[in-house]
C-alpha positions as CSV (number, residue, x, y, z in Angstrom):
1,X,-14.3,-12.1,1.1
2,X,-15.1,-9.5,-1.8
3,X,-11.6,-8.8,-1.6
4,X,-10.5,-12.4,-1.4
5,X,-12.2,-13.3,-4.6
6,X,-11.5,-9.9,-6.4
7,X,-7.9,-11.0,-6.0
8,X,-8.7,-14.5,-7.6
9,X,-10.0,-13.3,-10.4
10,X,-7.7,-10.4,-10.7
11,X,-4.4,-13.3,-11.0
12,X,-6.6,-15.5,-13.2
13,X,-7.3,-12.7,-15.6
14,X,-3.8,-11.5,-15.4
15,X,-2.4,-15.1,-16.4
16,X,-4.8,-15.6,-18.8
17,X,-4.2,-12.8,-20.8
18,X,-0.9,-13.0,-21.8
19,X,-1.6,-16.2,-23.0
20,X,-4.2,-15.6,-25.3
21,X,-2.3,-12.9,-26.2
22,X,0.3,-15.2,-27.3
23,X,-1.6,-17.8,-28.8
24,X,-2.9,-14.7,-31.3
25,X,0.8,-13.9,-32.1
26,X,2.4,-17.6,-32.3
27,X,-0.6,-19.7,-34.1
28,X,-3.4,-17.2,-35.5
29,X,-1.7,-14.3,-37.3
30,X,0.9,-17.0,-38.6
31,X,-1.5,-18.9,-39.9
32,X,-3.9,-16.2,-41.2
33,X,-6.6,-17.8,-39.3
34,X,-8.8,-14.3,-39.3
35,X,-12.2,-15.8,-37.7
36,X,-10.0,-17.2,-34.7
37,X,-8.4,-13.3,-34.7
38,X,-11.4,-11.6,-34.4
39,X,-13.0,-14.4,-31.6
40,X,-9.9,-14.1,-29.4
41,X,-9.6,-10.2,-29.7
42,X,-12.9,-10.3,-28.4
43,X,-12.3,-12.7,-25.2
44,X,-8.9,-10.4,-24.4
45,X,-10.6,-7.0,-24.8
46,X,-13.8,-8.4,-23.1
47,X,-11.3,-10.1,-20.2
48,X,-9.2,-6.3,-19.9
49,X,-12.8,-5.5,-18.8
50,X,-13.9,-7.4,-16.4
51,X,-10.7,-7.3,-15.2
52,X,-10.3,-3.1,-15.1
53,X,-14.5,-4.1,-13.2
54,X,-13.2,-6.4,-10.3
55,X,-10.0,-4.1,-9.8
56,X,-12.7,-0.9,-9.0
57,X,-14.0,-3.5,-7.0
58,X,-10.9,-4.5,-5.2
59,X,-10.2,-1.0,-4.8
60,X,-13.9,0.2,-3.5
61,X,-14.0,-2.4,-1.2
62,X,-10.6,-1.6,0.5
63,X,-11.1,1.4,0.9
64,X,-14.4,1.5,2.5
65,X,-13.0,-1.2,5.0
66,X,-9.5,1.0,5.1
67,X,-11.2,3.6,5.9
68,X,-13.6,2.1,9.1
69,X,-10.9,0.6,10.4
70,X,-8.5,3.9,11.1
71,X,-11.9,5.3,12.0
72,X,-12.2,2.8,14.8
73,X,-8.5,3.1,15.3
74,X,-8.3,7.3,16.1
75,X,-11.2,6.8,18.5
76,X,-9.4,4.1,20.2
77,X,-6.6,6.1,20.6
78,X,-8.0,9.3,21.6
79,X,-9.8,7.7,24.3
80,X,-7.3,5.6,25.2
81,X,-4.6,8.9,25.1
82,X,-7.3,11.6,26.9
83,X,-7.7,8.5,30.2
84,X,-4.2,8.6,30.8
85,X,-2.8,9.7,33.9
86,X,-0.9,13.2,34.3
87,X,2.3,11.8,34.7
88,X,2.3,10.3,31.3
89,X,1.5,14.0,29.6
90,X,4.8,14.8,31.8
91,X,7.1,12.2,30.5
92,X,5.8,12.6,27.1
93,X,6.2,16.1,25.1
94,X,3.3,17.2,22.8
95,X,4.7,16.9,19.3
96,X,5.6,13.8,20.4
97,X,2.2,12.2,20.7
98,X,0.9,14.2,17.9
99,X,2.9,12.7,15.9
100,X,2.3,9.2,16.8
101,X,-1.5,10.1,16.6
102,X,-1.0,11.4,12.9
103,X,1.6,10.6,11.2
104,X,2.0,7.0,12.9
105,X,-1.7,6.5,12.2
106,X,-1.6,7.4,8.2
107,X,1.1,5.2,7.9
108,X,-1.2,2.4,9.2
109,X,-4.2,3.5,6.5
110,X,-1.4,3.8,3.9
111,X,-0.8,-0.2,4.6
112,X,-4.7,-1.3,4.8
113,X,-5.3,-0.1,1.6
114,X,-5.9,-1.4,-2.4
115,X,-2.0,-0.8,-3.1
116,X,-1.9,-3.4,-0.8
117,X,-4.5,-6.0,-2.1
118,X,-2.5,-5.5,-5.3
119,X,0.3,-6.6,-4.1
120,X,-1.1,-9.6,-2.9
121,X,-2.8,-10.3,-6.3
122,X,0.9,-9.7,-7.9
123,X,1.9,-12.0,-5.4
124,X,-0.5,-14.7,-6.3
125,X,0.0,-14.0,-10.5
126,X,4.0,-14.1,-10.1
127,X,3.1,-18.1,-8.3
128,X,1.2,-19.1,-11.0
129,X,3.9,-17.6,-13.8
130,X,6.7,-19.2,-11.8
131,X,4.5,-22.8,-11.8
132,X,4.0,-22.1,-15.7
133,X,7.8,-21.6,-16.4
134,X,8.8,-24.5,-14.7
135,X,5.7,-26.3,-17.1
136,X,7.6,-24.8,-20.0
137,X,11.0,-24.5,-19.6
138,X,12.7,-25.9,-16.1
139,X,16.1,-24.8,-16.9
140,X,15.2,-20.9,-18.3
141,X,12.8,-21.0,-15.2
142,X,15.5,-22.1,-12.4
143,X,17.6,-19.6,-14.3
144,X,15.5,-17.1,-13.4
145,X,14.7,-17.7,-10.1
146,X,18.8,-18.3,-9.4
147,X,18.0,-13.8,-9.4
148,X,16.0,-13.8,-6.7
149,X,18.3,-13.6,-3.6
150,X,20.3,-11.0,-5.4
151,X,17.3,-9.1,-5.4
152,X,16.2,-9.5,-1.6
153,X,19.3,-9.0,0.0
154,X,18.9,-5.6,-2.5
155,X,15.8,-4.8,-1.5
156,X,16.6,-5.8,2.6
157,X,19.4,-3.1,1.9
158,X,17.7,-0.3,0.6
159,X,14.5,-1.4,3.2
160,X,17.3,-0.8,5.5
161,X,18.1,2.8,4.7
162,X,15.1,4.1,4.3
163,X,13.4,2.7,7.6
164,X,16.0,4.7,9.4
165,X,15.8,8.0,7.2
166,X,12.1,7.4,8.3
167,X,12.6,7.8,11.9
168,X,14.9,10.4,11.5
169,X,12.4,12.3,9.6
170,X,9.6,11.3,12.0
171,X,11.9,12.6,14.9
172,X,12.1,16.1,13.5
173,X,8.8,16.2,12.5
174,X,8.4,15.9,16.7
175,X,10.7,18.8,17.2
176,X,9.1,20.9,14.9
177,X,5.4,20.1,16.5
178,X,7.1,20.5,20.1
179,X,8.5,23.8,18.4
180,X,5.4,25.1,17.0
181,X,3.1,24.0,19.9
182,X,5.1,25.8,22.2
183,X,5.4,29.3,19.8
184,X,1.8,28.9,19.7
185,X,1.4,28.5,23.0
186,X,3.3,31.3,24.2
187,X,2.0,33.8,22.0
188,X,-1.5,32.7,23.5
189,X,0.0,33.4,26.6
190,X,1.3,36.6,25.6
191,X,-2.1,37.8,24.1
192,X,-4.0,37.4,27.9
193,X,-1.0,38.9,30.0
194,X,-2.6,42.6,31.3
195,X,-1.9,45.7,29.4
196,X,0.6,46.9,31.9
197,X,2.4,43.1,32.6
198,X,3.4,43.5,29.2
199,X,4.6,47.3,29.5
């Protein structure tokens, strides 16, 4: 709830600060209203400081939430994995299991983070800006919105490429983990062999 409230405040401040800046540039400076310039300047500085405070709060809260969630997830995965039957470990390689338990969980940790929260805040700010653009000049706003399908399909194309490349990287990481595990197990086995057997 704290993070959600911070999102709303951040979105509102990110929308209000440019509007105050617009008033300063278009009206206050042109009309040489120096008293209003100091007042609006103080408001903009105060809003910027408040924006930094709420960004810190949202980042701090989301970090605590993400770390707690990932810690619970790691514990549940560990308990689930060690309680599986032996046939499961015969069918799956150690490197694949290690890749699932480490890299995949790390990806989830990146998902549940302050960066995701900033994306949500940017989405609300984007909606507010679009609504304001349609209010000011609907023709210019419509021209701007017409570019969104191109951006959407372009991003989908690159997302598909990135997914396939990430899948390849994950498979390579699993192969490296398997090779490393086999090599280390072999070295450990050689160290435990009797001296006569090694000769």
